[in-house]
C-alpha positions as CSV (number, residue, x, y, z in Angstrom):
1,M,5.1,-11.3,16.5
2,S,6.9,-11.3,19.8
3,D,6.0,-11.2,23.5
4,D,7.7,-11.4,26.8
5,G,6.0,-14.2,28.7
6,A,4.8,-17.7,28.8
7,D,2.0,-17.0,26.4
8,R,4.4,-16.7,23.4
9,G,3.6,-20.3,22.4
10,A,-0.2,-19.6,22.6
11,L,0.2,-16.6,20.2
12,D,2.3,-18.6,17.8
13,R,-0.3,-21.4,17.6
14,L,-3.0,-19.0,16.5
15,P,-3.8,-19.1,12.8
16,W,-1.9,-16.5,10.9
17,A,-3.7,-14.8,8.0
18,G,-1.6,-14.9,4.9
19,R,0.6,-17.8,5.9
20,S,1.7,-19.9,2.9
21,G,-0.4,-22.9,2.2
22,L,2.5,-24.3,0.2
23,W,4.5,-24.7,3.3
24,H,1.8,-26.6,5.1
25,Q,1.3,-28.8,2.1
26,Y,4.9,-30.0,2.2
27,R,4.8,-30.4,6.0
28,A,1.8,-32.7,5.6
29,L,3.7,-34.9,3.1
30,R,6.7,-35.5,5.3
31,V,7.2,-38.1,8.0
32,R,10.1,-37.5,10.4
33,G,11.7,-35.2,7.9
34,Y,11.5,-37.5,4.9
35,S,9.3,-36.8,1.9
36,V,6.5,-39.4,1.3
37,T,5.0,-37.7,-1.8
38,W,5.8,-40.9,-3.8
39,V,3.5,-43.0,-1.6
40,P,0.1,-42.0,-3.1
41,P,1.0,-42.7,-6.8
42,L,2.7,-46.0,-5.8
43,V,-0.4,-47.1,-3.8
44,L,-2.6,-46.2,-6.8
45,L,-0.4,-48.2,-9.2
46,I,-0.4,-51.3,-6.9
47,T,-4.2,-51.0,-6.4
48,I,-4.8,-50.8,-10.2
49,V,-2.7,-53.9,-10.8
50,L,-4.4,-55.9,-8.0
51,V,-8.0,-54.9,-9.1
52,D,-7.2,-55.8,-12.7
53,Y,-6.0,-59.2,-11.6
54,W,-9.0,-59.9,-9.3
55,T,-11.6,-58.8,-11.8
56,G,-10.4,-61.3,-14.5
57,T,-10.9,-60.9,-18.2
58,E,-14.4,-59.3,-17.9
59,F,-13.2,-56.0,-16.5
60,R,-9.8,-54.7,-17.6
61,I,-8.4,-51.6,-16.0
62,I,-4.7,-52.0,-16.4
63,A,-4.7,-49.1,-18.8
64,W,-5.7,-46.9,-15.9
65,V,-2.1,-46.8,-14.9
66,V,-1.9,-43.7,-17.1
67,L,-3.4,-41.9,-14.0
68,V,-0.3,-42.6,-11.9
69,P,2.1,-40.1,-13.6
70,G,-0.6,-37.5,-13.3
71,I,-0.9,-38.0,-9.5
72,A,2.9,-38.0,-9.3
73,A,3.1,-34.7,-11.3
74,A,0.8,-33.0,-8.7
75,L,2.9,-34.2,-5.7
76,C,6.4,-35.2,-6.6
77,Q,9.5,-33.7,-8.2
78,V,10.3,-33.9,-11.9
79,W,12.6,-36.9,-11.7
80,T,10.2,-38.8,-9.5
81,T,7.4,-38.2,-12.0
82,A,9.6,-39.4,-14.8
83,A,10.5,-42.5,-12.8
84,F,6.8,-43.3,-12.3
85,T,6.3,-42.9,-16.1
86,G,8.9,-45.5,-16.7
87,L,7.5,-47.7,-13.9
88,V,3.9,-47.7,-15.3
89,L,5.2,-48.6,-18.8
90,A,7.2,-51.5,-17.3
91,T,4.2,-52.6,-15.3
92,Y,2.1,-52.7,-18.4
93,L,4.6,-54.9,-20.2
94,F,5.1,-57.0,-17.0
95,V,1.4,-57.8,-16.8
96,E,1.5,-58.8,-20.5
97,A,4.3,-61.2,-19.8
98,V,3.0,-62.7,-16.6
99,W,-0.6,-63.2,-17.6
100,P,-0.5,-63.7,-21.4
101,Q,-3.6,-65.9,-21.4
102,R,-5.7,-63.2,-19.7
103,F,-4.4,-60.1,-21.2
104,T,-4.4,-58.8,-24.8
105,P,-2.0,-55.9,-25.0
106,R,-3.0,-53.0,-27.3
107,L,-0.5,-50.6,-28.9
108,S,-3.0,-47.8,-28.5
109,D,-3.1,-48.3,-24.7
110,F,0.7,-48.5,-24.5
111,T,1.0,-45.3,-26.6
112,L,-1.6,-43.5,-24.4
113,I,0.3,-44.4,-21.2
114,A,3.6,-43.2,-22.8
115,I,2.1,-39.9,-24.0
116,G,0.3,-39.4,-20.7
117,G,3.6,-40.0,-18.8
118,V,5.5,-37.5,-20.9
119,L,2.8,-34.8,-20.5
120,A,2.7,-35.4,-16.8
121,T,6.4,-35.0,-16.5
122,L,6.3,-31.7,-18.5
123,A,3.4,-30.5,-16.3
124,C,5.4,-31.4,-13.2
125,A,8.3,-29.3,-14.5
126,V,6.0,-26.3,-15.0
127,R,4.5,-26.8,-11.5
128,V,7.9,-27.0,-9.8
129,R,9.1,-23.9,-11.6
130,G,6.0,-22.0,-10.5
131,E,6.4,-23.2,-6.9
132,Q,10.1,-22.1,-6.9
133,H,9.1,-18.7,-8.2
134,A,6.4,-18.4,-5.6
135,L,8.9,-19.4,-2.8
136,R,11.4,-16.8,-4.1
137,M,8.7,-14.1,-4.0
138,R,7.7,-15.3,-0.5
139,D,11.3,-14.8,0.6
140,I,11.4,-11.3,-0.9
141,Q,8.1,-10.5,0.9
142,E,9.5,-11.8,4.1
143,T,12.6,-9.7,3.7
144,V,10.5,-6.6,3.1
145,R,8.4,-7.5,6.1
146,R,11.4,-7.9,8.4
147,T,12.8,-4.6,7.2
148,V,9.6,-2.6,7.8
149,L,8.2,-4.5,10.8
150,R,11.5,-5.7,12.3
151,E,11.5,-8.3,15.0
152,M,11.9,-7.0,18.5
153,P,13.5,-9.0,21.4
154,P,11.6,-9.6,24.6
155,G,11.9,-6.7,27.0
156,W,13.2,-4.4,24.3
157,G,13.7,-0.9,25.6
158,G,12.5,-1.9,29.1
159,L,9.0,-2.7,27.7
160,E,7.0,-5.8,27.8
161,H,5.3,-6.0,24.4
162,A,3.2,-8.2,22.1
163,E,2.0,-7.5,18.6
164,V,0.1,-9.1,15.7
165,Y,-0.1,-7.9,12.2
166,L,-2.9,-9.3,10.0
167,P,-2.8,-8.2,6.3
168,A,-6.2,-7.8,4.6
169,D,-4.5,-9.4,1.5
170,T,-3.7,-12.9,2.5
171,E,-0.9,-13.1,-0.1
172,A,0.8,-10.0,1.3
173,R,3.2,-9.9,4.2
174,V,3.2,-6.2,4.9
175,G,1.1,-3.2,4.1
176,G,0.5,0.3,5.3
177,D,0.4,-0.4,9.0
178,F,3.7,0.2,10.9
179,Y,5.0,0.0,14.4
180,D,8.3,-0.1,16.3
181,I,10.0,0.4,19.7
182,Q,13.1,2.5,19.8
183,P,15.2,2.8,23.0
184,G,16.8,6.3,23.1
185,L,19.1,8.6,25.1
186,S,16.3,9.7,27.4
187,G,14.0,6.8,27.4
188,T,12.1,4.5,25.1
189,R,9.8,5.7,22.2
190,V,7.0,3.7,20.6
191,L,5.3,4.4,17.3
192,L,2.3,2.9,15.7
193,G,0.6,4.2,12.6
194,D,-1.4,3.6,9.4
195,V,-0.5,5.0,6.0
196,Q,-3.6,6.0,3.9
197,G,-4.2,3.6,1.0
198,K,-2.7,0.2,0.1
199,G,-0.1,-1.3,-2.1
200,L,3.6,-0.8,-2.5
201,G,3.3,3.0,-2.2
202,A,1.9,2.6,1.3
203,V,4.7,0.2,2.2
204,E,7.3,2.7,0.9
205,A,5.8,5.5,3.0
206,A,5.7,3.3,6.1
207,A,9.4,2.4,5.6
208,A,10.3,6.1,5.2
209,L,8.5,7.0,8.5
210,L,10.0,4.1,10.4
211,G,13.5,5.0,9.3
212,T,13.1,8.5,10.5
213,F,11.6,7.3,13.8
214,R,14.4,5.0,14.5
215,E,17.0,7.7,14.2
216,A,15.1,10.6,15.8
217,G,13.6,8.4,18.5
218,Y,17.1,7.5,19.6
219,H,18.9,10.9,19.4
220,E,16.2,13.5,20.2
221,R,15.4,14.1,23.8
222,D,12.2,16.1,23.1
223,L,9.3,14.0,21.9
224,T,7.8,16.9,20.0
225,V,11.0,17.1,17.9
226,V,10.5,13.5,17.0
227,G,7.0,14.2,15.9
228,E,8.0,17.2,13.9
229,R,10.7,15.2,12.1
230,L,8.1,12.5,11.2
231,G,5.8,15.2,9.7
232,I,8.6,16.7,7.7
233,R,9.7,13.2,6.5
234,M,6.1,12.5,5.3
235,M,6.0,15.7,3.4
236,R,9.4,15.1,1.8
237,H,8.3,11.7,0.8
238,R,5.2,13.1,-0.9
239,G,7.2,15.7,-2.7
240,R,9.5,13.0,-4.1
241,V,6.6,10.9,-5.2
242,Q,5.0,13.9,-6.8
243,E,8.1,14.7,-8.8
244,L,8.1,11.1,-10.0
245,G,4.7,11.7,-11.4
246,R,3.0,8.9,-9.5
247,E,-0.6,8.9,-8.7
248,D,-0.1,8.3,-4.9
249,D,1.3,11.7,-4.2
250,D,-1.5,12.6,-1.7
251,R,-0.7,10.0,0.9
252,F,-0.8,10.8,4.6
253,A,-0.5,8.7,7.8
254,T,-2.2,8.7,11.1
255,A,0.0,7.7,14.0
256,V,0.4,7.5,17.8
257,L,3.8,8.5,19.3
258,L,4.6,7.4,22.8
259,A,7.5,8.1,25.1
260,F,8.4,6.3,28.3
261,P,10.9,8.7,29.9
262,D,13.7,7.4,32.2
263,D,13.1,10.3,34.6
264,D,9.3,9.9,34.7
265,P,8.6,6.2,35.3
266,G,5.0,6.7,36.4
267,A,3.7,8.3,33.2
268,V,3.6,8.0,29.4
269,H,3.9,11.0,27.1
270,V,1.6,10.9,24.0
271,I,1.3,12.7,20.7
272,N,-1.6,11.6,18.6
273,F,-1.6,12.4,14.9
274,G,-5.2,11.9,14.1
275,H,-5.1,8.2,15.0
276,E,-7.5,6.0,17.0
277,P,-7.0,6.8,20.7
278,P,-5.1,4.1,22.5
279,L,-6.7,2.3,25.4
280,L,-5.1,2.0,28.9
281,V,-6.0,-1.4,30.2
282,G,-5.4,-2.2,33.8
283,P,-6.8,-4.2,36.7
284,G,-9.1,-1.3,37.5
285,G,-10.7,-1.2,34.1
286,V,-10.2,0.4,30.7
287,R,-9.8,4.1,29.9
288,T,-9.1,6.0,26.7
289,L,-5.9,8.0,26.2
290,C,-6.1,11.5,24.8
291,P,-7.6,11.8,21.3
292,G,-5.7,13.1,18.4
293,G,-4.7,16.7,18.9
294,A,-2.4,17.0,15.9
295,L,-3.1,16.6,12.2
296,P,-2.1,13.4,10.5
297,L,1.5,13.2,9.2
298,G,1.7,14.9,5.9
299,L,-1.3,17.2,6.3
300,A,0.3,19.9,8.5
301,E,0.8,22.1,5.4
302,L,-3.0,22.3,5.1
303,E,-3.3,24.2,8.4
304,P,-3.0,28.0,8.0
305,R,0.1,29.4,9.6
306,S,-1.9,32.0,11.5
307,T,-3.9,29.3,13.4
308,A,-1.2,26.6,13.5
309,R,-0.7,25.3,17.1
310,P,2.7,24.1,18.3
311,L,3.0,20.4,18.6
312,T,2.6,19.3,22.3
313,A,3.0,16.0,24.1
314,H,0.4,15.1,26.7
315,R,1.6,13.5,29.9
316,V,-0.7,10.7,31.1
317,P,-0.1,9.1,34.5
318,L,0.1,5.3,34.5
319,S,-1.3,3.0,37.2
320,P,0.8,0.0,38.2
321,G,0.4,-2.9,35.8
322,E,-1.4,-0.9,33.1
323,T,-1.0,-1.9,29.5
324,I,-1.3,0.5,26.6
325,L,-3.3,-1.1,23.7
326,L,-2.8,0.5,20.3
327,T,-4.6,-0.7,17.2
328,T,-5.1,0.4,13.6
329,D,-8.6,1.0,12.0
330,G,-8.7,-2.6,10.8
331,V,-9.8,-3.4,14.4
332,T,-12.3,-0.7,15.1
333,E,-13.8,-0.8,11.5
334,A,-14.1,-4.6,11.4
335,R,-17.8,-5.3,10.6
336,D,-20.0,-8.3,11.2
337,T,-22.6,-9.7,8.9
338,E,-25.1,-7.0,10.0
339,G,-22.6,-4.1,9.5
340,E,-21.9,-3.5,13.1
341,F,-18.4,-2.3,14.1
342,F,-16.3,-4.3,16.5
343,P,-16.8,-3.0,20.0
344,L,-13.1,-2.9,21.1
345,E,-13.5,-1.2,24.5
346,T,-16.4,-3.4,25.4
347,A,-14.6,-6.6,24.4
348,V,-11.5,-5.7,26.4
349,T,-13.5,-4.7,29.4
350,Q,-15.4,-8.1,29.4
351,A,-12.1,-10.0,28.9
352,I,-10.4,-8.4,31.9
353,T,-13.5,-8.8,34.0
354,K,-13.5,-12.6,33.3
355,D,-9.7,-13.0,33.6
356,A,-7.5,-10.2,35.2
357,R,-4.5,-11.7,33.5
358,C,-5.8,-10.4,30.2
359,V,-4.1,-7.1,31.0
360,E,-0.8,-8.8,30.1
361,P,0.3,-7.7,26.6
362,A,0.5,-11.2,25.1
363,R,-2.9,-12.2,26.5
364,L,-4.5,-8.9,25.6
365,V,-3.3,-9.1,22.0
366,A,-4.6,-12.7,21.7
367,V,-8.0,-11.7,23.1
368,V,-8.4,-8.7,20.7
369,R,-7.2,-10.8,17.7
370,E,-9.6,-13.6,18.4
371,G,-12.5,-11.1,19.0
372,V,-11.9,-9.2,15.7
373,L,-11.6,-12.4,13.6
374,R,-14.7,-13.9,15.2
375,H,-16.6,-10.6,14.7
376,C,-15.9,-10.3,11.0
377,G,-15.9,-14.0,10.3
378,G,-12.2,-13.9,9.3
379,R,-12.9,-11.4,6.4
380,L,-10.6,-8.4,7.1
381,A,-11.5,-5.3,5.1
382,D,-8.2,-3.6,6.0
383,D,-4.8,-4.3,7.3
384,T,-5.0,-4.9,11.1
385,T,-2.4,-4.3,13.7
386,I,-2.8,-5.0,17.4
387,F,0.0,-3.8,19.6
388,A,0.2,-3.9,23.4
389,V,3.0,-2.5,25.5
390,R,3.8,-1.7,29.2
391,R,6.8,-1.1,31.4
392,V,8.6,-4.3,32.5
């Protein structure tokens, strides 16, 4: 997620669906950078000893120290858990030596504590190994995410931009939604799209399309040529998948391709491949860009050659300060408890009526994000991308 204004911090503070709970757990157990995971089991051990002393001979709970290694196993590292196992055994023997007239040691209790400590240490080793594996997988997912949805610097390509990607699967970091900005020889191109379906196959198709866009968007001066190359790339990808015998050989992608030409600063050129029409959001209100006039990427082969129309880019004039809002169907198809779809255009209109600064990309993305999550109660049925862009 990146933006180009003072609202970057506000966006970063918003809850991020899919963020690792493991990271927050460790942050909560650190003070000034130092781990304090050993504190809860130590406090429990001291509490048990003191309660055992105060209750006298009528109520003996010293054997409860067997709980201490178990607590350590859930929070601490392996060596710390092993150290607590030794500490509780030493504590048991210490109580026997200090209060012999009040305490009758039992071999069964000592054996129970020893066995419990060993089992807790083994359980801790299993937990730590599982967490390390989960963190490695998280690193791999993050690498894939940065490869597909690469980070863009502020003002990239002369555009002020802000974007949020919310995966429907909270454990995933990337899905079939894709977007990018590519400065080129004749201006800056923007692409946002959604691959049909989910899973690794959708991610693979999105990566293929983005790779083609980044090359064609830079070199080709004609936007329709960029669009044609995207369609060809999708069909080539489907052909390769089909040859591999995979079941996802019927994928296609809807997309919106924008161009901000250097020689036409007062307009944007648009090709819509069956995607949700973008919204133009400005101080004067909200208007819809041209609907999709082209078939989704990968479906052009279904159109008869006799009726096939050449790909054309629509020129749309831009008013000063207008922001283009692009979303995937995770926004427009978000439902509330009564099954009603999220009213995107109405929500944006109300937002800019209350606060004219909501036309800024960062604020606009934050408003739509909050509205979608509030509308669906945080239960996203599909991957959701919100992308806002305007000329600097």
